[in-house]
N, C-alpha and C positions, 0 to 999 in steps of 0.2 A: 065181107066186102069192106074196103077202105075207100073213103071219099075225102078228097082234100080240095079246099078252095082258099084262096088268099085274096086280100084286098087292102086298099089304102084309103084313108079318109082323113079329113082335117079334124083335129081335136077341138073341144069346146073352149079351151083356154089358150090364148096366144096364137092360134092358128098353126100349131106344130102338126106335122104329118104323123099319123099313127098307122102302123102296119099290123096286119093280123093274119094268122094262118089257122084255119079250123080243120080238124081231122075228126072224122066220124068212123068208128069201127063198129060194124054191125053184124050180128049173127042171129039166126033163127033156130029155135029148138035147142035140144041138148047138145052142147059142144064141150070138148075137152077144156080143162082149165088153162092150158097154154095156147089156146086158139089164136090169140092176138099177138103172140110173141114172134111169129115168123112172117113170111110174105103172105099177103092176102090172096085168096082165090080170084077175086075181082078187085080191080083198082080203078077208080074213077078220078082222074086228075084234071081238075078245073082251075089249076093254079095259073095265074097270069104273070107275065114278065113285069115286075114292078120296079121302077127306076129308083 
């Protein structure tokens, strides 16, 4: 499974906007070494349109 989420927030110094994209790749049990090199079986996309 691959889960992605992004967000924007104001930094602590100077009020500059910070953007972040988090990606979590998750597998359970014994999987081949190249499991995360291709397309995931499940993809949860919670990315927002950030201006």
